[in-house]
VOVEXVEX-544359 format. One record per residue (C-alpha): residue number from 0; x negated, y negated, z. Coordinates in nm, 2 decimals, always signed. Example, Ala and Ser with C-alpha at 12.3 -4.5 7.8 and 13.67 -1.06 7.14 Angstrom:
BEGIN
<node k="0" xx="-1.23" yy="+0.45" zz="+0.78"/>
<node k="1" xx="-1.37" yy="+0.11" zz="+0.71"/>
This chain:
BEGIN
<node k="0" xx="-8.72" yy="+1.29" zz="+1.87"/>
<node k="1" xx="-8.49" yy="+1.44" zz="+1.65"/>
<node k="2" xx="-8.11" yy="+1.53" zz="+1.69"/>
<node k="3" xx="-8.12" yy="+1.90" zz="+1.72"/>
<node k="4" xx="-7.75" yy="+1.92" zz="+1.62"/>
<node k="5" xx="-7.82" yy="+1.73" zz="+1.27"/>
<node k="6" xx="-8.16" yy="+1.85" zz="+1.18"/>
<node k="7" xx="-8.24" yy="+2.18" zz="+1.06"/>
<node k="8" xx="-8.54" yy="+2.41" zz="+0.99"/>
<node k="9" xx="-8.61" yy="+2.62" zz="+0.68"/>
<node k="10" xx="-8.87" yy="+2.77" zz="+0.47"/>
<node k="11" xx="-8.89" yy="+2.81" zz="+0.10"/>
<node k="12" xx="-8.96" yy="+3.16" zz="-0.03"/>
<node k="13" xx="-9.26" yy="+3.05" zz="-0.27"/>
<node k="14" xx="-9.47" yy="+3.16" zz="+0.02"/>
<node k="15" xx="-9.38" yy="+3.50" zz="-0.05"/>
<node k="16" xx="-9.31" yy="+3.52" zz="-0.41"/>
<node k="17" xx="-9.39" yy="+3.21" zz="-0.66"/>
<node k="18" xx="-9.14" yy="+3.13" zz="-0.91"/>
<node k="19" xx="-9.41" yy="+2.98" zz="-1.17"/>
<node k="20" xx="-9.65" yy="+3.31" zz="-1.10"/>
<node k="21" xx="-9.43" yy="+3.59" zz="-1.01"/>
<node k="22" xx="-9.70" yy="+3.82" zz="-1.00"/>
<node k="23" xx="-9.81" yy="+3.67" zz="-0.66"/>
<node k="24" xx="-9.62" yy="+3.84" zz="-0.42"/>
<node k="25" xx="-9.45" yy="+4.07" zz="-0.67"/>
<node k="26" xx="-9.45" yy="+4.33" zz="-0.41"/>
<node k="27" xx="-9.25" yy="+4.13" zz="-0.16"/>
<node k="28" xx="-8.87" yy="+4.21" zz="-0.18"/>
<node k="29" xx="-8.61" yy="+3.96" zz="-0.11"/>
<node k="30" xx="-8.50" yy="+4.14" zz="+0.20"/>
<node k="31" xx="-8.82" yy="+4.14" zz="+0.34"/>
<node k="32" xx="-8.90" yy="+3.76" zz="+0.26"/>
<node k="33" xx="-8.54" yy="+3.65" zz="+0.43"/>
<node k="34" xx="-8.60" yy="+3.90" zz="+0.72"/>
<node k="35" xx="-8.96" yy="+3.73" zz="+0.77"/>
<node k="36" xx="-8.84" yy="+3.39" zz="+0.75"/>
<node k="37" xx="-8.59" yy="+3.47" zz="+1.06"/>
<node k="38" xx="-8.84" yy="+3.66" zz="+1.25"/>
<node k="39" xx="-9.04" yy="+3.34" zz="+1.22"/>
<node k="40" xx="-8.78" yy="+3.11" zz="+1.36"/>
<node k="41" xx="-8.62" yy="+2.98" zz="+1.07"/>
<node k="42" xx="-8.25" yy="+2.94" zz="+1.03"/>
<node k="43" xx="-8.23" yy="+2.82" zz="+0.65"/>
<node k="44" xx="-8.43" yy="+2.88" zz="+0.32"/>
<node k="45" xx="-8.40" yy="+2.77" zz="-0.04"/>
<node k="46" xx="-8.34" yy="+3.00" zz="-0.34"/>
<node k="47" xx="-8.61" yy="+3.21" zz="-0.53"/>
<node k="48" xx="-8.64" yy="+3.42" zz="-0.79"/>
<node k="49" xx="-8.56" yy="+3.73" zz="-0.62"/>
<node k="50" xx="-8.26" yy="+3.64" zz="-0.46"/>
<node k="51" xx="-7.93" yy="+3.81" zz="-0.56"/>
<node k="52" xx="-7.76" yy="+3.61" zz="-0.83"/>
<node k="53" xx="-7.39" yy="+3.71" zz="-0.68"/>
<node k="54" xx="-7.34" yy="+3.43" zz="-0.39"/>
<node k="55" xx="-7.11" yy="+3.67" zz="-0.20"/>
<node k="56" xx="-7.42" yy="+3.92" zz="-0.16"/>
<node k="57" xx="-7.67" yy="+3.64" zz="-0.10"/>
<node k="58" xx="-7.44" yy="+3.50" zz="+0.17"/>
<node k="59" xx="-7.39" yy="+3.83" zz="+0.33"/>
<node k="60" xx="-7.76" yy="+3.93" zz="+0.35"/>
<node k="61" xx="-7.85" yy="+3.55" zz="+0.49"/>
<node k="62" xx="-7.57" yy="+3.61" zz="+0.74"/>
<node k="63" xx="-7.69" yy="+3.92" zz="+0.88"/>
<node k="64" xx="-8.04" yy="+3.74" zz="+0.98"/>
<node k="65" xx="-7.88" yy="+3.40" zz="+1.10"/>
<node k="66" xx="-8.00" yy="+3.22" zz="+0.79"/>
<node k="67" xx="-7.84" yy="+2.99" zz="+0.54"/>
<node k="68" xx="-7.91" yy="+2.81" zz="+0.24"/>
<node k="69" xx="-8.05" yy="+2.47" zz="+0.25"/>
<node k="70" xx="-8.08" yy="+2.36" zz="-0.11"/>
<node k="71" xx="-8.23" yy="+2.49" zz="-0.44"/>
<node k="72" xx="-8.46" yy="+2.37" zz="-0.72"/>
<node k="73" xx="-8.27" yy="+2.25" zz="-1.05"/>
<node k="74" xx="-8.50" yy="+2.18" zz="-1.37"/>
<node k="75" xx="-8.35" yy="+1.89" zz="-1.55"/>
<node k="76" xx="-8.41" yy="+1.82" zz="-1.90"/>
<node k="77" xx="-8.27" yy="+1.47" zz="-1.94"/>
<node k="78" xx="-8.54" yy="+1.37" zz="-2.21"/>
<node k="79" xx="-8.54" yy="+1.65" zz="-2.43"/>
<node k="80" xx="-8.20" yy="+1.83" zz="-2.41"/>
<node k="81" xx="-7.84" yy="+1.70" zz="-2.50"/>
<node k="82" xx="-7.66" yy="+1.56" zz="-2.15"/>
<node k="83" xx="-7.38" yy="+1.80" zz="-2.22"/>
<node k="84" xx="-7.62" yy="+2.12" zz="-2.19"/>
<node k="85" xx="-7.77" yy="+1.95" zz="-1.87"/>
<node k="86" xx="-7.46" yy="+1.89" zz="-1.72"/>
<node k="87" xx="-7.32" yy="+2.24" zz="-1.77"/>
<node k="88" xx="-7.63" yy="+2.40" zz="-1.60"/>
<node k="89" xx="-7.61" yy="+2.16" zz="-1.35"/>
<node k="90" xx="-7.25" yy="+2.23" zz="-1.26"/>
<node k="91" xx="-7.31" yy="+2.58" zz="-1.26"/>
<node k="92" xx="-7.60" yy="+2.55" zz="-1.00"/>
<node k="93" xx="-7.37" yy="+2.32" zz="-0.78"/>
<node k="94" xx="-7.11" yy="+2.59" zz="-0.81"/>
<node k="95" xx="-7.35" yy="+2.85" zz="-0.68"/>
<node k="96" xx="-7.45" yy="+2.61" zz="-0.40"/>
<node k="97" xx="-7.11" yy="+2.54" zz="-0.29"/>
<node k="98" xx="-7.02" yy="+2.92" zz="-0.28"/>
<node k="99" xx="-7.30" yy="+2.93" zz="-0.01"/>
<node k="100" xx="-7.22" yy="+2.61" zz="+0.18"/>
<node k="101" xx="-7.52" yy="+2.40" zz="+0.10"/>
<node k="102" xx="-7.46" yy="+2.03" zz="+0.03"/>
<node k="103" xx="-7.83" yy="+1.95" zz="-0.13"/>
<node k="104" xx="-7.97" yy="+2.00" zz="-0.48"/>
<node k="105" xx="-8.33" yy="+1.91" zz="-0.54"/>
<node k="106" xx="-8.38" yy="+1.78" zz="-0.92"/>
<node k="107" xx="-8.71" yy="+1.78" zz="-1.10"/>
<node k="108" xx="-8.73" yy="+1.66" zz="-1.45"/>
<node k="109" xx="-8.91" yy="+1.93" zz="-1.66"/>
<node k="110" xx="-8.91" yy="+1.76" zz="-1.99"/>
<node k="111" xx="-9.28" yy="+1.74" zz="-2.09"/>
<node k="112" xx="-9.40" yy="+1.90" zz="-1.78"/>
<node k="113" xx="-9.73" yy="+2.05" zz="-1.75"/>
<node k="114" xx="-9.69" yy="+2.18" zz="-1.39"/>
<node k="115" xx="-9.65" yy="+2.56" zz="-1.51"/>
<node k="116" xx="-9.92" yy="+2.57" zz="-1.78"/>
<node k="117" xx="-10.20" yy="+2.76" zz="-1.65"/>
<node k="118" xx="-10.47" yy="+2.62" zz="-1.86"/>
<node k="119" xx="-10.39" yy="+2.27" zz="-1.87"/>
<node k="120" xx="-10.58" yy="+2.04" zz="-1.62"/>
<node k="121" xx="-10.34" yy="+1.86" zz="-1.40"/>
<node k="122" xx="-10.55" yy="+1.59" zz="-1.31"/>
<node k="123" xx="-10.63" yy="+1.51" zz="-1.66"/>
<node k="124" xx="-10.50" yy="+1.31" zz="-1.94"/>
<node k="125" xx="-10.23" yy="+1.57" zz="-2.03"/>
<node k="126" xx="-9.97" yy="+1.45" zz="-1.78"/>
<node k="127" xx="-9.68" yy="+1.28" zz="-1.98"/>
<node k="128" xx="-9.59" yy="+0.92" zz="-1.93"/>
<node k="129" xx="-9.24" yy="+0.80" zz="-2.03"/>
<node k="130" xx="-9.17" yy="+0.50" zz="-2.24"/>
<node k="131" xx="-8.91" yy="+0.23" zz="-2.17"/>
<node k="132" xx="-8.63" yy="+0.40" zz="-2.35"/>
<node k="133" xx="-8.71" yy="+0.72" zz="-2.18"/>
<node k="134" xx="-8.74" yy="+0.57" zz="-1.85"/>
<node k="135" xx="-8.36" yy="+0.40" zz="-1.94"/>
<node k="136" xx="-8.23" yy="+0.78" zz="-2.02"/>
<node k="137" xx="-8.39" yy="+0.93" zz="-1.74"/>
<node k="138" xx="-8.27" yy="+0.70" zz="-1.48"/>
<node k="139" xx="-7.92" yy="+0.67" zz="-1.64"/>
<node k="140" xx="-7.91" yy="+1.06" zz="-1.67"/>
<node k="141" xx="-7.99" yy="+1.10" zz="-1.28"/>
<node k="142" xx="-7.71" yy="+0.87" zz="-1.21"/>
<node k="143" xx="-7.46" yy="+1.05" zz="-1.40"/>
<node k="144" xx="-7.56" yy="+1.39" zz="-1.23"/>
<node k="145" xx="-7.59" yy="+1.24" zz="-0.90"/>
<node k="146" xx="-7.24" yy="+1.10" zz="-0.95"/>
<node k="147" xx="-7.12" yy="+1.46" zz="-1.01"/>
<node k="148" xx="-7.30" yy="+1.59" zz="-0.72"/>
<node k="149" xx="-7.18" yy="+1.32" zz="-0.51"/>
<node k="150" xx="-6.80" yy="+1.38" zz="-0.59"/>
<node k="151" xx="-6.84" yy="+1.75" zz="-0.44"/>
<node k="152" xx="-6.99" yy="+1.65" zz="-0.14"/>
<node k="153" xx="-7.36" yy="+1.71" zz="-0.25"/>
<node k="154" xx="-7.68" yy="+1.50" zz="-0.25"/>
<node k="155" xx="-7.89" yy="+1.50" zz="-0.55"/>
<node k="156" xx="-8.27" yy="+1.48" zz="-0.40"/>
<node k="157" xx="-8.51" yy="+1.42" zz="-0.68"/>
<node k="158" xx="-8.83" yy="+1.63" zz="-0.63"/>
<node k="159" xx="-9.14" yy="+1.43" zz="-0.74"/>
<node k="160" xx="-9.41" yy="+1.68" zz="-0.83"/>
<node k="161" xx="-9.75" yy="+1.69" zz="-0.97"/>
<node k="162" xx="-9.77" yy="+1.75" zz="-1.38"/>
<node k="163" xx="-9.41" yy="+1.60" zz="-1.40"/>
<node k="164" xx="-9.29" yy="+1.24" zz="-1.55"/>
<node k="165" xx="-9.25" yy="+1.16" zz="-1.17"/>
<node k="166" xx="-9.57" yy="+1.23" zz="-0.98"/>
<node k="167" xx="-9.71" yy="+0.90" zz="-0.84"/>
<node k="168" xx="-9.58" yy="+0.68" zz="-0.58"/>
<node k="169" xx="-9.57" yy="+0.40" zz="-0.85"/>
<node k="170" xx="-9.32" yy="+0.66" zz="-1.07"/>
<node k="171" xx="-9.14" yy="+0.73" zz="-0.76"/>
<node k="172" xx="-9.06" yy="+0.38" zz="-0.68"/>
<node k="173" xx="-8.95" yy="+0.31" zz="-1.03"/>
<node k="174" xx="-8.73" yy="+0.61" zz="-1.03"/>
<node k="175" xx="-8.55" yy="+0.48" zz="-0.69"/>
<node k="176" xx="-8.52" yy="+0.12" zz="-0.81"/>
<node k="177" xx="-8.38" yy="+0.22" zz="-1.14"/>
<node k="178" xx="-8.10" yy="+0.46" zz="-1.00"/>
<node k="179" xx="-7.80" yy="+0.41" zz="-0.78"/>
<node k="180" xx="-7.87" yy="+0.45" zz="-0.39"/>
<node k="181" xx="-7.53" yy="+0.63" zz="-0.34"/>
<node k="182" xx="-7.61" yy="+0.88" zz="-0.60"/>
<node k="183" xx="-7.98" yy="+0.96" zz="-0.63"/>
<node k="184" xx="-8.18" yy="+1.05" zz="-0.30"/>
<node k="185" xx="-8.56" yy="+1.16" zz="-0.25"/>
<node k="186" xx="-8.69" yy="+1.51" zz="-0.19"/>
<node k="187" xx="-8.96" yy="+1.39" zz="-0.02"/>
<node k="188" xx="-9.27" yy="+1.61" zz="-0.03"/>
<node k="189" xx="-9.56" yy="+1.53" zz="+0.17"/>
<node k="190" xx="-9.82" yy="+1.77" zz="-0.01"/>
<node k="191" xx="-9.75" yy="+1.66" zz="-0.37"/>
<node k="192" xx="-9.78" yy="+1.30" zz="-0.27"/>
<node k="193" xx="-10.13" yy="+1.37" zz="-0.10"/>
<node k="194" xx="-10.24" yy="+1.61" zz="-0.41"/>
<node k="195" xx="-10.14" yy="+1.29" zz="-0.63"/>
<node k="196" xx="-10.37" yy="+1.07" zz="-0.43"/>
<node k="197" xx="-10.09" yy="+0.88" zz="-0.25"/>
<node k="198" xx="-10.04" yy="+0.81" zz="+0.11"/>
<node k="199" xx="-9.73" yy="+1.00" zz="+0.19"/>
<node k="200" xx="-9.65" yy="+0.78" zz="+0.49"/>
<node k="201" xx="-9.69" yy="+0.46" zz="+0.31"/>
<node k="202" xx="-9.44" yy="+0.60" zz="+0.07"/>
<node k="203" xx="-9.21" yy="+0.72" zz="+0.35"/>
<node k="204" xx="-9.22" yy="+0.39" zz="+0.50"/>
<node k="205" xx="-9.08" yy="+0.20" zz="+0.21"/>
<node k="206" xx="-8.82" yy="+0.47" zz="+0.11"/>
<node k="207" xx="-8.71" yy="+0.65" zz="+0.43"/>
<node k="208" xx="-8.34" yy="+0.55" zz="+0.38"/>
<node k="209" xx="-8.35" yy="+0.72" zz="+0.06"/>
<node k="210" xx="-8.48" yy="+1.05" zz="+0.17"/>
<node k="211" xx="-8.22" yy="+1.32" zz="+0.13"/>
<node k="212" xx="-8.44" yy="+1.63" zz="+0.19"/>
<node k="213" xx="-8.78" yy="+1.69" zz="+0.32"/>
<node k="214" xx="-9.04" yy="+1.93" zz="+0.21"/>
<node k="215" xx="-9.32" yy="+1.96" zz="+0.48"/>
<node k="216" xx="-9.62" yy="+2.10" zz="+0.28"/>
<node k="217" xx="-9.99" yy="+2.05" zz="+0.40"/>
<node k="218" xx="-10.30" yy="+2.01" zz="+0.18"/>
<node k="219" xx="-10.66" yy="+2.14" zz="+0.19"/>
<node k="220" xx="-10.86" yy="+1.84" zz="+0.08"/>
<node k="221" xx="-11.19" yy="+2.02" zz="+0.04"/>
<node k="222" xx="-10.98" yy="+2.26" zz="-0.23"/>
<node k="223" xx="-10.82" yy="+1.96" zz="-0.40"/>
<node k="224" xx="-11.17" yy="+1.77" zz="-0.45"/>
<node k="225" xx="-11.24" yy="+2.06" zz="-0.70"/>
<node k="226" xx="-10.95" yy="+2.02" zz="-0.91"/>
<node k="227" xx="-11.06" yy="+1.75" zz="-1.12"/>
<node k="228" xx="-11.43" yy="+1.84" zz="-1.18"/>
<node k="229" xx="-11.33" yy="+2.20" zz="-1.22"/>
<node k="230" xx="-11.04" yy="+2.10" zz="-1.47"/>
<node k="231" xx="-10.80" yy="+2.31" zz="-1.26"/>
<node k="232" xx="-10.43" yy="+2.33" zz="-1.37"/>
<node k="233" xx="-10.16" yy="+2.28" zz="-1.10"/>
<node k="234" xx="-10.13" yy="+2.64" zz="-1.08"/>
<node k="235" xx="-10.49" yy="+2.73" zz="-1.06"/>
<node k="236" xx="-10.50" yy="+2.48" zz="-0.78"/>
<node k="237" xx="-10.23" yy="+2.66" zz="-0.58"/>
<node k="238" xx="-10.41" yy="+3.00" zz="-0.64"/>
<node k="239" xx="-10.74" yy="+2.84" zz="-0.50"/>
<node k="240" xx="-10.55" yy="+2.74" zz="-0.17"/>
<node k="241" xx="-10.46" yy="+2.37" zz="-0.25"/>
<node k="242" xx="-10.16" yy="+2.40" zz="-0.01"/>
<node k="243" xx="-10.09" yy="+2.53" zz="+0.34"/>
<node k="244" xx="-9.83" yy="+2.51" zz="+0.60"/>
<node k="245" xx="-9.80" yy="+2.20" zz="+0.83"/>
<node k="246" xx="-10.08" yy="+2.19" zz="+1.06"/>
<node k="247" xx="-10.34" yy="+2.36" zz="+0.86"/>
<node k="248" xx="-10.47" yy="+2.09" zz="+0.62"/>
<node k="249" xx="-10.50" yy="+1.72" zz="+0.62"/>
<node k="250" xx="-10.15" yy="+1.56" zz="+0.62"/>
<node k="251" xx="-10.05" yy="+1.36" zz="+0.93"/>
<node k="252" xx="-9.74" yy="+1.52" zz="+1.00"/>
<node k="253" xx="-9.69" yy="+1.35" zz="+1.35"/>
<node k="254" xx="-9.67" yy="+1.02" zz="+1.19"/>
<node k="255" xx="-9.41" yy="+1.16" zz="+0.92"/>
<node k="256" xx="-9.20" yy="+1.30" zz="+1.20"/>
<node k="257" xx="-9.20" yy="+0.98" zz="+1.40"/>
<node k="258" xx="-9.09" yy="+0.77" zz="+1.13"/>
<node k="259" xx="-8.81" yy="+1.03" zz="+0.99"/>
<node k="260" xx="-8.66" yy="+1.06" zz="+1.36"/>
<node k="261" xx="-8.69" yy="+0.64" zz="+1.42"/>
<node k="262" xx="-8.49" yy="+0.63" zz="+1.09"/>
<node k="263" xx="-8.22" yy="+0.87" zz="+1.23"/>
<node k="264" xx="-8.30" yy="+1.14" zz="+0.95"/>
<node k="265" xx="-8.04" yy="+1.41" zz="+0.92"/>
<node k="266" xx="-8.06" yy="+1.73" zz="+0.73"/>
<node k="267" xx="-8.35" yy="+1.98" zz="+0.63"/>
<node k="268" xx="-8.69" yy="+1.98" zz="+0.74"/>
<node k="269" xx="-8.80" yy="+2.27" zz="+0.50"/>
<node k="270" xx="-9.14" yy="+2.43" zz="+0.49"/>
<node k="271" xx="-9.27" yy="+2.47" zz="+0.11"/>
<node k="272" xx="-9.64" yy="+2.57" zz="+0.09"/>
<node k="273" xx="-9.69" yy="+2.80" zz="-0.19"/>
<node k="274" xx="-9.99" yy="+3.03" zz="-0.15"/>
<node k="275" xx="-10.12" yy="+3.36" zz="-0.28"/>
<node k="276" xx="-9.96" yy="+3.59" zz="-0.05"/>
<node k="277" xx="-10.26" yy="+3.85" zz="-0.09"/>
<node k="278" xx="-10.48" yy="+3.56" zz="+0.06"/>
<node k="279" xx="-10.22" yy="+3.39" zz="+0.35"/>
<node k="280" xx="-10.00" yy="+3.66" zz="+0.49"/>
<node k="281" xx="-9.65" yy="+3.48" zz="+0.43"/>
<node k="282" xx="-9.52" yy="+3.60" zz="+0.79"/>
<node k="283" xx="-9.83" yy="+3.48" zz="+0.98"/>
<node k="284" xx="-9.82" yy="+3.15" zz="+0.79"/>
<node k="285" xx="-9.45" yy="+3.10" zz="+0.87"/>
<node k="286" xx="-9.50" yy="+3.17" zz="+1.22"/>
<node k="287" xx="-9.83" yy="+2.91" zz="+1.25"/>
<node k="288" xx="-9.55" yy="+2.65" zz="+1.08"/>
<node k="289" xx="-9.27" yy="+2.72" zz="+1.31"/>
<node k="290" xx="-9.50" yy="+2.69" zz="+1.61"/>
<node k="291" xx="-9.64" yy="+2.38" zz="+1.46"/>
<node k="292" xx="-9.31" yy="+2.22" zz="+1.42"/>
<node k="293" xx="-9.18" yy="+2.30" zz="+1.76"/>
<node k="294" xx="-9.46" yy="+2.17" zz="+1.94"/>
<node k="295" xx="-9.48" yy="+1.84" zz="+1.75"/>
<node k="296" xx="-9.10" yy="+1.80" zz="+1.73"/>
<node k="297" xx="-8.96" yy="+1.96" zz="+2.01"/>
<node k="298" xx="-8.71" yy="+2.14" zz="+1.75"/>
């Protein structure tokens, strides 16, 4: 199905310790986290809030476990901060990733985001909607950052996300249509499209050639059905178990894998399933995810 020499498997630390809610998994150390990732059978990961800030030390600890960095999250503020400030932060993140041998960076616009607000309903009317001038500024900004990334051998992969200015399939389509396909790619996340009420496979069929990074996230439909009537925020939904690892929810991963493979996707398939570690043992769920991927892709 996939070319094993060009497709790699990773897992995000967010299942061990949540960046937006660091009290979730506060007991899990950096070394424990990456050791359990390796024990579960993964060879790569993204960067979490407990990781060393020194790339040399981080690289040393990863190498001991046969692990490497796939990418990292970058919060852009193209609508609310001066470009010079955003650019400087972006370059610093590229420097860090380059020192670790990575070539992807996941960008999410956090201007006006409600994803980290504990008490704001994620499916209410609070989500910010950009006007025409903001769309132009946003997309030009992404092209600018994407050019910087490309010049250094990176792909800027835009991460659509619940509670942000690019959440829906329509917003994702407009972002992709308004940016340079040589500079801006898609961090395709199965769980966030499903949570947003979209068909993740339909989106993938349309934009598979723009995918630069993949987040494998499953969703518990029975939990997400409660989000709107209960007025839950995104973080409350996470605490209540909205997301899980591939094979434990409602997402049709077989069709996703088949489409990505047919398109000749190369890069990372990265499990990213934020849960409360006290309720979903991170190692147990990482092993479940690895088993599912092996059985359904041969990787």
